[in-house]
Residue frames relative to the residue before (quaternion, step in Angstrom):
aa qw qx qy qz dx dy dz
X 1.0000 0.0000 0.0000 0.0000 0.00 0.00 0.00
X 0.2971 -0.8061 0.4881 0.1540 3.50 -0.54 1.11
X 0.0165 0.8153 -0.5762 0.0537 3.64 -0.66 0.95
X 0.3486 -0.7293 0.5519 0.2048 3.48 -1.21 0.51
X 0.6226 -0.5336 0.3543 0.4495 3.70 -1.03 0.30
X 0.5787 -0.6474 0.4118 0.2764 3.51 -0.96 0.89
X 0.6825 -0.4262 0.3925 0.4456 3.65 -1.28 -0.08
X 0.6988 0.5268 -0.2836 0.3922 3.51 0.91 -0.84
X 0.6198 0.5095 -0.2867 0.5236 3.50 1.58 -0.30
X 0.4413 0.7068 -0.4778 0.2783 3.66 1.09 -0.21
X 0.6780 0.5030 -0.3380 0.4160 3.59 0.90 -0.93
X 0.5997 0.5421 -0.3433 0.4782 3.63 1.17 -0.73
X 0.6838 0.4736 -0.3323 0.4445 3.57 0.71 -1.00
X 0.6222 0.5766 -0.3295 0.4145 3.61 1.07 -0.74
X 0.6534 0.4943 -0.2785 0.5011 3.60 1.03 -1.02
X 0.7087 0.4923 -0.2710 0.4266 3.68 0.95 -0.88
X 0.6477 0.5418 -0.3456 0.4093 3.50 1.14 -0.55
X 0.3044 -0.7682 0.5510 0.1166 3.41 -1.31 0.85
X 0.3594 0.7785 -0.4245 0.2907 3.43 1.45 0.14
X 0.4431 -0.7155 0.4617 0.2805 3.62 -0.87 0.86
X 0.4462 -0.6807 0.5181 0.2628 3.60 -1.19 0.57
X 0.2131 -0.7473 0.6187 0.1155 3.47 -1.00 0.76
X 0.3016 -0.7544 0.5537 0.1824 3.63 -0.69 1.14
X 0.2563 -0.7741 0.5692 0.1057 3.59 -0.83 1.15
X 0.7982 -0.0212 0.0359 0.6010 3.54 1.21 -0.88
X 0.0285 0.8313 -0.5518 0.0608 3.42 -0.90 1.06
X 0.6569 -0.5615 0.2990 0.4047 3.64 0.95 0.96
X 0.7552 0.3680 -0.2454 0.4838 3.70 0.87 -0.23
X 0.6537 0.5061 -0.3253 0.4589 3.67 1.21 0.48
X 0.4908 -0.7438 0.3633 0.2717 3.58 -0.90 0.49
X 0.4008 0.7170 -0.4570 0.3412 3.58 1.44 0.25
X 0.3125 -0.7268 0.5731 0.2137 3.48 -1.14 0.67
X 0.0956 -0.8591 0.5012 -0.0393 3.44 -0.57 1.28
X 0.0485 0.8022 -0.5949 0.0150 3.56 -0.71 0.75
X 0.1279 -0.7616 0.6262 0.1070 3.57 -1.20 0.74
X 0.0400 -0.7676 0.6386 -0.0374 3.62 -1.13 0.79
X 0.5045 -0.6348 0.5184 0.2715 3.37 -1.24 0.75
X 0.4210 -0.7518 0.4516 0.2316 3.57 -0.39 1.35
X 0.8507 0.0642 -0.1404 0.5024 3.54 -1.14 0.92
X 0.3855 0.7103 -0.5174 0.2814 3.46 0.97 0.70
X 0.4251 -0.7187 0.4771 0.2741 3.68 -0.84 0.60
X 0.7067 0.4786 -0.2917 0.4318 3.56 1.22 -0.31
X 0.4680 -0.7322 0.4428 0.2210 3.56 -0.58 1.30
X 0.6506 0.5559 -0.3230 0.4042 3.57 1.13 -0.68
X 0.4854 0.6763 -0.3958 0.3878 3.48 1.36 0.04
X 0.6226 0.4954 -0.3794 0.4723 3.61 1.10 -0.45
X 0.1874 -0.7731 0.6058 -0.0144 3.44 -0.98 1.40
X 0.2131 -0.7170 0.6445 0.1584 3.64 -0.90 0.93
X 0.3412 -0.8015 0.4613 0.1685 3.52 -0.46 1.30
X 0.5584 0.5711 -0.3935 0.4552 3.67 1.37 -0.10
X 0.7003 0.4434 -0.2827 0.4827 3.69 1.19 -0.32
X 0.6658 -0.4602 0.4065 0.4238 3.55 -1.41 0.29
X 0.1243 -0.7875 0.6030 0.0271 3.48 -1.12 0.78
X 0.2154 -0.7511 0.5990 0.1752 3.59 -1.07 0.68
X 0.7062 -0.4785 0.3612 0.3767 3.53 -1.37 0.43
X 0.6128 0.5490 -0.3157 0.4726 3.50 1.06 -0.87
X 0.6289 0.5147 -0.3679 0.4519 3.67 0.97 -0.67
X 0.6694 0.4803 -0.3294 0.4612 3.56 0.68 -1.00
X 0.6052 0.5738 -0.3619 0.4166 3.71 0.96 -0.79
X 0.6374 0.5335 -0.3923 0.3939 3.59 0.91 -0.58
X 0.5030 0.6449 -0.4380 0.3731 3.57 1.21 -0.33
X 0.7585 0.3552 -0.1559 0.5236 3.52 1.06 -0.92
X 0.3539 0.7410 -0.5228 0.2288 3.57 1.00 0.29
X 0.4953 -0.6816 0.4322 0.3214 3.61 -0.75 0.98
X 0.1526 -0.7749 0.6058 0.0961 3.61 -0.99 0.77
X 0.8073 -0.1315 -0.0443 0.5735 3.54 -0.59 1.37
X 0.8148 -0.2495 0.1455 0.5027 3.72 -0.56 -0.92
X 0.5349 0.6532 -0.3929 0.3644 3.60 1.27 0.09
X 0.3218 -0.7101 0.5852 0.2230 3.50 -0.98 0.91
X 0.2900 -0.7772 0.5381 0.1491 3.54 -0.98 0.92
X 0.0733 0.7923 -0.5979 0.0970 3.72 0.67 1.02
X 0.7602 0.2001 -0.0961 0.6106 3.44 1.36 -0.71
X 0.2125 -0.8085 0.5370 0.1135 3.59 -0.64 0.89
X 0.2995 -0.7088 0.5887 0.2476 3.65 -1.02 0.64
X 0.1314 -0.8217 0.5529 0.0430 3.58 -0.42 1.05
X 0.2238 -0.6983 0.6671 0.1313 3.57 -1.29 0.82
X 0.1067 -0.8115 0.5742 -0.0185 3.55 -0.39 1.39
X 0.0861 -0.8169 0.5695 -0.0300 3.60 -0.62 1.20
X 0.0364 -0.7885 0.6140 -0.0046 3.61 -0.67 1.14
X 0.0539 0.7865 -0.6110 0.0715 3.70 -0.73 0.82
X 0.0569 0.7216 -0.6897 0.0179 3.39 -1.53 0.61
X 0.7857 -0.3273 0.2339 0.4700 3.60 -1.32 -0.14
X 0.7074 0.5000 -0.2604 0.4264 3.65 1.09 -0.65
X 0.7541 -0.2081 0.1684 0.5997 3.66 0.89 -0.90
X 0.3778 -0.6562 0.6118 0.2291 3.40 -1.70 -0.12
X 0.0486 -0.8200 0.5698 0.0209 3.45 -0.98 0.82
X 0.2044 -0.8176 0.5379 0.0203 3.52 -0.72 1.06
X 0.0314 0.7885 -0.6129 0.0406 3.74 -0.75 0.84
X 0.2005 -0.7180 0.6343 0.2048 3.53 -1.17 0.38
X 0.0223 -0.7978 0.6005 -0.0490 3.61 -1.14 0.68
X 0.3852 -0.6692 0.5766 0.2670 3.55 -1.20 0.58
X 0.0335 -0.7915 0.6103 0.0022 3.51 -1.11 0.83
X 0.3121 -0.7159 0.6008 0.1709 3.63 -0.50 1.26
X 0.6491 -0.5222 0.4025 0.3794 3.52 -1.31 0.36
X 0.6191 0.5822 -0.2822 0.4450 3.43 1.28 -0.95
X 0.6639 0.4914 -0.3394 0.4501 3.54 1.14 -0.37
X 0.5700 0.4828 -0.4389 0.4994 3.71 1.17 0.33
X 0.1594 -0.7945 0.5857 -0.0177 3.38 -0.59 1.58
X 0.1286 -0.8005 0.5851 0.0153 3.53 -0.71 1.20
X 0.0126 -0.7842 0.6194 -0.0360 3.60 -0.72 1.03
X 0.1151 0.7202 -0.6827 0.0448 3.65 -1.49 0.69
X 0.7120 -0.4596 0.3008 0.4374 3.55 -1.32 0.49
X 0.5929 -0.6180 0.4407 0.2690 3.43 -1.25 1.09
X 0.8032 0.2851 -0.1553 0.4995 3.62 -0.92 0.66
X 0.7104 0.3848 -0.2664 0.5256 3.68 1.22 0.22
X 0.4490 -0.6492 0.5124 0.3383 3.43 -1.26 0.19
X 0.5362 -0.6485 0.4566 0.2890 3.64 -1.00 0.74
X 0.2399 -0.6964 0.6532 0.1755 3.56 -1.27 0.72
X 0.2304 -0.8311 0.4930 0.1148 3.48 -0.02 1.41
X 0.6067 0.5653 -0.3613 0.4264 3.60 1.16 0.12
X 0.7359 0.3696 -0.2218 0.5222 3.55 1.47 -0.04
X 0.1627 0.8397 -0.4851 0.1818 3.52 0.84 1.01
X 0.0316 -0.7625 0.6405 0.0856 3.48 -1.23 0.36
X 0.3963 -0.7044 0.5429 0.2279 3.58 -0.83 1.04
X 0.0811 -0.8503 0.5185 0.0394 3.66 -0.23 1.08
X 0.8035 0.0540 -0.0688 0.5889 3.64 1.16 -0.15
X 0.0319 -0.7179 0.6939 0.0461 3.58 -1.21 0.72
X 0.0660 -0.8201 0.5682 -0.0178 3.45 -0.87 1.09
X 0.1489 -0.8103 0.5664 0.0188 3.54 -1.12 0.71
X 0.1012 0.7574 -0.6413 0.0693 3.62 -1.08 0.68
X 0.3812 -0.6541 0.6100 0.2339 3.50 -1.56 -0.01
X 0.0798 -0.7833 0.6164 -0.0109 3.49 -0.74 1.07
X 0.4408 -0.6807 0.5233 0.2617 3.56 -1.37 0.49
X 0.1120 -0.7693 0.6287 0.0192 3.56 -1.21 1.08
X 0.4049 -0.7430 0.4725 0.2465 3.49 -0.77 1.07
X 0.2330 -0.7486 0.5969 0.1707 3.48 -1.26 0.68
X 0.1992 -0.8264 0.5236 0.0569 3.58 -0.66 1.11
X 0.1460 -0.7417 0.6457 0.1084 3.45 -1.35 0.66
X 0.7967 -0.2098 -0.0150 0.5667 3.47 -0.36 1.49
X 0.7973 -0.3117 0.1683 0.4886 3.53 0.65 1.15
X 0.6904 0.4272 -0.3180 0.4896 3.75 1.06 -0.16
X 0.4678 -0.6675 0.5104 0.2740 3.52 -0.97 0.93
X 0.0248 -0.8270 0.5613 0.0196 3.67 -0.56 1.06
X 0.8078 0.0303 0.0190 0.5884 3.56 1.29 -0.45
X 0.2157 -0.7626 0.5667 0.2254 3.63 -1.05 -0.32
X 0.2510 -0.7429 0.6029 0.1471 3.48 -1.38 0.34
X 0.4279 -0.6908 0.5207 0.2619 3.53 -1.12 0.56
X 0.0192 0.8109 -0.5849 -0.0036 3.81 -0.60 0.81
X 0.4502 -0.6598 0.5435 0.2580 3.62 -0.98 0.83
X 0.1149 -0.7658 0.6320 0.0284 3.47 -1.26 0.92
X 0.1656 -0.7799 0.5923 0.1161 3.63 -0.98 0.61
X 0.0749 -0.7394 0.6665 0.0582 3.58 -1.34 0.39
X 0.1259 -0.7928 0.5963 0.0047 3.61 -1.04 1.02
X 0.1352 -0.7849 0.6022 0.0553 3.53 -0.97 0.87
X 0.0896 -0.7930 0.6025 -0.0152 3.55 -0.78 1.15
X 0.1562 -0.7441 0.6423 0.0968 3.51 -1.03 0.84
X 0.1559 -0.7712 0.6141 0.0622 3.57 -1.07 0.95
X 0.4684 -0.6562 0.4960 0.3225 3.58 -1.17 0.60
X 0.5916 -0.5719 0.4074 0.3962 3.54 -1.12 0.35
X 0.4944 -0.6796 0.4633 0.2812 3.55 -0.99 0.79
X 0.3311 -0.7737 0.5183 0.1521 3.58 -0.66 1.21
X 0.4302 -0.6927 0.5226 0.2488 3.55 -0.84 1.05
X 0.6023 -0.5574 0.4540 0.3472 3.60 -1.14 0.68
X 0.2698 -0.7507 0.5654 0.2098 3.69 -0.85 0.70
X 0.5345 0.6529 -0.4041 0.3532 3.65 1.23 -0.43
X 0.5145 -0.6254 0.4634 0.3597 3.64 -0.99 0.47
X 0.5971 -0.5394 0.4336 0.4056 3.58 -1.05 0.56
X 0.5559 -0.6037 0.4914 0.2915 3.36 -1.37 0.91
X 0.4976 0.6463 -0.4323 0.3843 3.70 1.05 -0.23
X 0.6067 0.5481 -0.4087 0.4056 3.59 1.00 -0.72
X 0.5493 0.5988 -0.4131 0.4112 3.77 1.02 -0.28
X 0.7399 0.3556 -0.2083 0.5317 3.52 1.16 -0.57
X 0.5105 -0.6660 0.4010 0.3676 3.58 1.28 0.11
X 0.5318 0.6562 -0.4056 0.3494 3.58 1.14 0.45
X 0.7675 0.1925 -0.1248 0.5986 3.58 1.12 -0.10
X 0.1304 -0.8624 0.4892 0.0048 3.55 -0.40 1.34
X 0.3488 0.7489 -0.4922 0.2743 3.43 1.48 0.21
X 0.4097 -0.7202 0.5130 0.2243 3.66 -0.92 0.98
X 0.7890 0.1298 -0.0936 0.5932 3.57 1.03 -0.48
X 0.5300 -0.6752 0.4505 0.2452 3.52 -0.93 1.14
X 0.8316 0.0302 -0.0795 0.5488 3.58 -0.72 1.09
X 0.5103 0.6425 -0.4627 0.3356 3.65 0.98 0.45
X 0.1504 -0.7951 0.5872 0.0183 3.46 -0.49 1.32
X 0.6922 -0.4121 0.3820 0.4529 3.56 -1.36 0.09
X 0.6609 0.5261 -0.3186 0.4300 3.55 0.90 -1.09
X 0.7689 0.3591 -0.2050 0.4877 3.67 0.77 -1.00
X 0.5189 0.6125 -0.4620 0.3770 3.78 1.04 0.28
X 0.4970 -0.6950 0.4428 0.2721 3.60 -1.00 1.00
X 0.1760 -0.7883 0.5766 0.1228 3.49 -0.81 0.86
X 0.7119 0.2097 -0.2057 0.6380 3.54 1.30 -0.03
X 0.6990 -0.4533 0.3186 0.4521 3.59 -1.28 -0.05
X 0.8337 0.2006 -0.1284 0.4982 3.61 0.99 -0.29
X 0.7194 0.4258 -0.2243 0.5009 3.59 1.24 0.09
X 0.3032 -0.6995 0.6031 0.2345 3.63 -0.76 0.97
X 0.6822 -0.4553 0.3996 0.4094 3.52 -1.50 0.13
X 0.6152 0.5388 -0.3605 0.4486 3.66 1.02 -0.64
X 0.6997 0.4130 -0.3173 0.4890 3.59 0.76 -0.94
X 0.6297 0.4739 -0.4187 0.4511 3.78 0.82 -0.36
X 0.6244 0.5063 -0.3810 0.4566 3.72 0.88 -0.59
X 0.6494 0.5165 -0.3167 0.4596 3.64 0.96 -0.93
X 0.6828 0.5240 -0.3120 0.4023 3.57 0.96 -0.75
X 0.7365 0.3550 -0.1998 0.5399 3.55 1.15 -0.61
X 0.5364 -0.6723 0.3858 0.3338 3.53 1.24 -0.08
X 0.4449 0.6958 -0.4495 0.3404 3.62 1.09 0.34
X 0.4595 -0.6749 0.5044 0.2810 3.55 -1.05 0.83
X 0.5697 -0.6031 0.4461 0.3357 3.52 -1.31 0.73
X 0.4828 0.6633 -0.4537 0.3479 3.60 1.07 -0.29
X 0.5124 0.6501 -0.4434 0.3437 3.70 1.06 -0.49
X 0.6370 0.5769 -0.3286 0.3917 3.58 1.08 -0.67
X 0.5592 0.5644 -0.3215 0.5152 3.53 1.43 -0.22
X 0.7024 0.3439 -0.2257 0.5809 3.69 1.26 -0.23
X 0.2465 -0.8202 0.4939 0.1503 3.58 0.03 1.18
X 0.5723 0.5990 -0.3254 0.4559 3.63 1.16 -0.78
X 0.7002 0.4849 -0.2112 0.4795 3.58 0.82 -1.21
X 0.6498 0.5278 -0.3095 0.4510 3.50 1.06 -0.97
X 0.6789 0.4936 -0.3039 0.4508 3.56 0.74 -1.13
X 0.6337 0.5286 -0.3449 0.4473 3.66 1.05 -0.87
X 0.6373 0.5280 -0.3170 0.4632 3.57 0.99 -0.95
X 0.6848 0.4840 -0.3092 0.4486 3.63 0.70 -0.96
X 0.6682 0.5003 -0.3353 0.4367 3.55 1.02 -0.65
X 0.6234 0.5775 -0.2811 0.4459 3.48 1.19 -1.03
X 0.7174 0.4137 -0.2304 0.5111 3.56 1.06 -0.88
X 0.4403 -0.7397 0.4309 0.2707 3.68 1.29 0.17
X 0.5542 0.5786 -0.4435 0.4017 3.58 0.85 0.96
X 0.7047 -0.5005 0.2948 0.4074 3.54 -1.25 0.33
X 0.4998 -0.6403 0.5156 0.2728 3.48 -1.12 0.69
X 0.3237 -0.7194 0.5772 0.2110 3.60 -1.22 0.59
X 0.5007 -0.6448 0.4903 0.3051 3.61 -1.21 0.65
X 0.1346 -0.8131 0.5661 0.0147 3.60 -0.30 1.28
X 0.5785 0.6273 -0.3812 0.3557 3.58 1.06 -0.20
X 0.5540 0.6231 -0.4266 0.3505 3.75 0.99 -0.64
X 0.6625 -0.5286 0.3838 0.3666 3.44 -1.39 0.36
X 0.6604 0.5113 -0.2835 0.4713 3.57 1.12 -0.81
X 0.6731 0.4954 -0.3053 0.4564 3.45 1.08 -0.71
X 0.6068 0.5450 -0.3281 0.4766 3.47 1.22 -0.60
X 0.6791 0.4589 -0.3145 0.4789 3.63 0.97 -0.81
X 0.5779 0.5603 -0.3647 0.4681 3.59 1.19 -0.56
X 0.6621 0.5112 -0.3094 0.4523 3.52 0.77 -0.89
X 0.6390 0.5253 -0.2829 0.4855 3.53 1.03 -1.03
X 0.7227 0.4188 -0.3095 0.4545 3.61 0.79 -0.70
X 0.5665 0.5556 -0.3558 0.4938 3.63 1.24 -0.36
X 0.6515 0.5199 -0.3089 0.4580 3.51 0.95 -0.78
X 0.6450 0.5236 -0.3000 0.4688 3.50 1.17 -0.81
X 0.6473 0.5548 -0.2749 0.4446 3.57 1.10 -0.87
X 0.6095 0.5676 -0.2820 0.4763 3.47 1.33 -1.06
X 0.7026 0.4771 -0.2551 0.4623 3.51 0.93 -1.00
X 0.6437 0.5022 -0.3064 0.4895 3.68 1.28 -0.62
X 0.8442 0.2782 -0.1080 0.4454 3.50 0.71 -0.94
X 0.4005 -0.7104 0.4790 0.3248 3.52 1.25 -0.50
X 0.4731 -0.6970 0.4624 0.2767 3.83 -1.12 -0.09
X 0.4376 0.6890 -0.4839 0.3156 3.63 1.12 0.19
X 0.7802 0.1546 -0.0544 0.6037 3.61 1.02 -0.65
X 0.6454 -0.5200 0.3933 0.3980 3.53 -1.30 0.33
X 0.6138 -0.5806 0.3683 0.3880 3.69 -0.98 0.69
X 0.1896 0.7914 -0.5630 0.1440 3.66 -0.53 1.00
X 0.2871 -0.7319 0.5981 0.1552 3.45 -1.07 0.96
X 0.1080 -0.8361 0.5378 0.0105 3.58 -0.46 1.09
X 0.4629 -0.6669 0.5191 0.2674 3.54 -0.97 0.88
X 0.2278 -0.7813 0.5669 0.1277 3.60 -0.78 0.91
X 0.2671 -0.7610 0.5718 0.1500 3.62 -0.51 1.22
X 0.5120 -0.5667 0.5369 0.3583 3.60 -1.34 0.58
X 0.7060 -0.5087 0.3569 0.3396 3.45 -1.36 0.51
X 0.7253 0.3951 -0.1899 0.5309 3.53 1.06 -0.92
X 0.5769 0.6000 -0.4227 0.3584 3.72 0.92 -0.11
X 0.1481 0.7717 -0.5973 0.1610 3.49 -0.91 1.07
X 0.5464 -0.6001 0.4835 0.3280 3.46 -1.39 0.25
X 0.4411 -0.7023 0.5166 0.2127 3.48 -0.87 0.95
X 0.6160 -0.5661 0.3763 0.3981 3.64 -1.00 0.59
X 0.6095 0.5787 -0.3039 0.4487 3.61 1.10 -0.76
X 0.6969 0.4635 -0.2623 0.4803 3.51 0.99 -1.01
X 0.5987 0.5238 -0.3687 0.4809 3.70 1.08 -0.56
X 0.6884 0.4938 -0.2994 0.4390 3.57 0.80 -0.94
X 0.6504 0.4777 -0.3345 0.4868 3.58 1.00 -0.66
X 0.6286 0.5255 -0.3328 0.4668 3.64 0.95 -0.73
X 0.6750 0.5080 -0.2754 0.4588 3.52 0.94 -0.93
X 0.6569 0.4904 -0.2985 0.4888 3.54 1.11 -0.66
X 0.6442 0.5318 -0.3032 0.4585 3.47 0.99 -0.72
X 0.6244 0.5095 -0.3245 0.4952 3.54 1.08 -0.68
X 0.6245 0.5251 -0.3385 0.4687 3.67 1.03 -0.87
X 0.6987 0.4966 -0.2876 0.4272 3.56 0.69 -0.99
X 0.7486 0.3587 -0.2376 0.5045 3.58 0.84 -0.97
X 0.4757 -0.6610 0.4888 0.3129 3.69 0.98 -0.13
X 0.5489 0.5662 -0.4507 0.4185 3.63 0.92 0.54
X 0.6157 -0.5441 0.4180 0.3874 3.59 -1.37 -0.29
X 0.6186 -0.5216 0.4134 0.4175 3.48 -1.25 0.32
X 0.6051 0.5694 -0.3531 0.4300 3.65 0.95 -0.65
X 0.6753 0.5189 -0.2780 0.4445 3.46 0.95 -1.01
X 0.6230 0.5252 -0.2959 0.4984 3.61 1.02 -0.97
X 0.6628 0.5601 -0.2686 0.4182 3.50 0.88 -1.12
X 0.6339 0.5268 -0.2926 0.4848 3.43 1.09 -0.96
X 0.6572 0.5340 -0.2749 0.4553 3.55 0.91 -0.90
X 0.6475 0.5280 -0.2815 0.4719 3.42 1.02 -0.99
X 0.6951 0.4671 -0.2672 0.4767 3.62 0.87 -1.05
X 0.5813 0.5597 -0.4047 0.4302 3.72 1.18 -0.45
X 0.6541 0.4387 -0.3338 0.5180 3.55 1.06 -0.55
X 0.6310 0.5532 -0.3514 0.4152 3.72 0.84 -0.76
X 0.8067 0.2498 -0.0788 0.5297 3.44 0.95 -1.06
X 0.0660 0.8510 -0.5039 0.1324 3.48 1.10 1.13
X 0.7264 0.4536 -0.2512 0.4510 3.57 1.07 -0.71
X 0.5974 0.5547 -0.3572 0.4559 3.60 1.39 -0.13
X 0.0060 0.7489 -0.6617 0.0362 3.53 -0.84 1.10
X 0.2743 -0.8081 0.5110 0.1027 3.53 -0.31 1.23
X 0.6041 0.5305 -0.3923 0.4469 3.57 1.10 -0.61
X 0.6971 0.4586 -0.3005 0.4619 3.69 0.94 -1.01
X 0.5943 0.5440 -0.4188 0.4190 3.67 0.99 -0.33
X 0.6192 0.5178 -0.3329 0.4875 3.58 1.16 -0.69
X 0.6748 0.4847 -0.3366 0.4432 3.62 0.84 -0.82
X 0.6377 0.5539 -0.3190 0.4299 3.49 0.91 -0.80
X 0.6502 0.5005 -0.2604 0.5089 3.54 1.02 -0.93
X 0.6639 0.4885 -0.3304 0.4599 3.54 0.99 -0.70
X 0.6191 0.5600 -0.3227 0.4461 3.58 1.01 -0.84
X 0.6713 0.4851 -0.3206 0.4596 3.61 0.98 -0.92
X 0.7121 0.4536 -0.2805 0.4566 3.64 0.96 -0.85
X 0.8351 0.2001 -0.1429 0.4921 3.58 0.93 -0.27
X 0.4392 -0.7089 0.4930 0.2479 3.55 -1.08 0.84
X 0.2525 0.7687 -0.5081 0.2953 3.47 0.35 1.51
X 0.4957 -0.5943 0.4974 0.3920 3.67 -1.07 0.46
X 0.3616 -0.7021 0.5545 0.2624 3.58 -1.01 0.93
X 0.0188 0.7587 -0.6311 0.1604 3.28 -0.99 1.34
X 0.1974 -0.8440 0.4877 0.1043 3.60 0.39 1.44
X 0.6126 0.5841 -0.3556 0.3964 3.55 0.96 -0.77
X 0.6800 0.4929 -0.2664 0.4729 3.59 0.94 -1.25
X 0.7472 0.4625 -0.2310 0.4176 3.52 0.66 -1.27
X 0.6322 0.5376 -0.3201 0.4570 3.59 1.09 -0.74
X 0.5984 0.5016 -0.3556 0.5136 3.59 1.13 -0.69
X 0.6577 0.5107 -0.3404 0.4367 3.71 0.73 -0.87
X 0.6054 0.5385 -0.3715 0.4533 3.62 0.96 -0.92
X 0.7293 0.4458 -0.2833 0.4350 3.63 0.56 -1.20
X 0.5762 0.5935 -0.3693 0.4235 3.64 1.21 -0.57
X 0.8163 0.3335 -0.0670 0.4669 3.46 0.96 -1.19
X 0.8061 0.1970 -0.0156 0.5577 3.44 1.08 -0.68
X 0.1316 -0.7547 0.6265 0.1436 3.54 -1.51 -0.13
X 0.1848 -0.7741 0.5550 0.2421 3.60 -0.96 -0.20
X 0.1364 -0.7848 0.6017 0.0583 3.54 -1.20 0.62
X 0.6038 -0.6215 0.4087 0.2868 3.41 -1.35 0.47
X 0.4181 -0.7494 0.4350 0.2728 3.65 1.22 0.35
X 0.0175 -0.8292 0.5574 -0.0378 3.52 0.87 1.15
X 0.6177 0.5896 -0.3640 0.3720 3.69 0.88 -0.91
X 0.6983 0.4941 -0.2761 0.4383 3.56 0.94 -0.87
X 0.6452 0.5028 -0.2901 0.4967 3.53 1.12 -1.00
X 0.6638 0.4587 -0.3510 0.4751 3.77 0.85 -0.71
X 0.5746 0.5762 -0.3665 0.4511 3.70 0.98 -0.77
X 0.7176 0.4937 -0.2203 0.4389 3.43 0.76 -1.21
X 0.6525 0.4886 -0.3036 0.4933 3.60 1.15 -0.81
X 0.6194 0.5309 -0.3447 0.4644 3.65 0.95 -0.82
X 0.6763 0.5163 -0.2982 0.4326 3.60 0.79 -0.94
X 0.6361 0.5131 -0.3129 0.4839 3.55 1.20 -0.70
């Protein structure tokens, strides 16, 4: 009995293929392009790539049909212009849906734009009782979406109605407060190369603002005092030689296996990205249960007698710091092995 590789093998076939991608749509051409889940009973699955798209629209491409799992969708791609119309069908694993958004922000999944649709043909083996006897050519698609950064609400917290949150501006920290008509304290510190740790030293901060000829900040409010205390905690935790950063600490015997490195390298080649980018995405899945920001908050709560307010302190963490997966340590241990 002759069989082809199943849907679950599509991702492996994609990674193994060295066929070149052909760009069908890249936001700077006049062709009208639509994509649709082939044989789908849902009309809403047709997506016009020239129009804004939501994540929920894309998810319909992989909506289960009857008893079939849609880890790989069969797409009908239609391109048309004044001359003619061309239609092609192609397989697209979920991993071929590339999502991008501005670094250091959260994506607004309601404001997406399809910036690239790619197409190629790859080989899939045909087997006879488990033995490869031939191969077939199957088309494959890849779609890239860009999202805008998610805008934080400007309205005051509803806690103010109950007298529990006196912040005048939602998510407005000392660091993100404007000290001139067009610059925040953060932008001013970045401009002159000063560390954010200065906020934890009110006397130095006031002297700095006076010396720069900008307006002083109110450091006496409860929120300002809590922010100063939090910055002092992070200064003690990280020091001031580098920006505040919470790094994951790998165990001495943890490393990347050769097969993992090969898969990540191949994924970077296929997607046209870097090894570091694909490794970061890979580690994001591996370390899904690690939340460096919450680790910092929990340690801060234990060290200080303050009311736990995750919203307030999480915003502060991301204003002042970031966390990473310590790729350097993992690669060093993998190379040594």
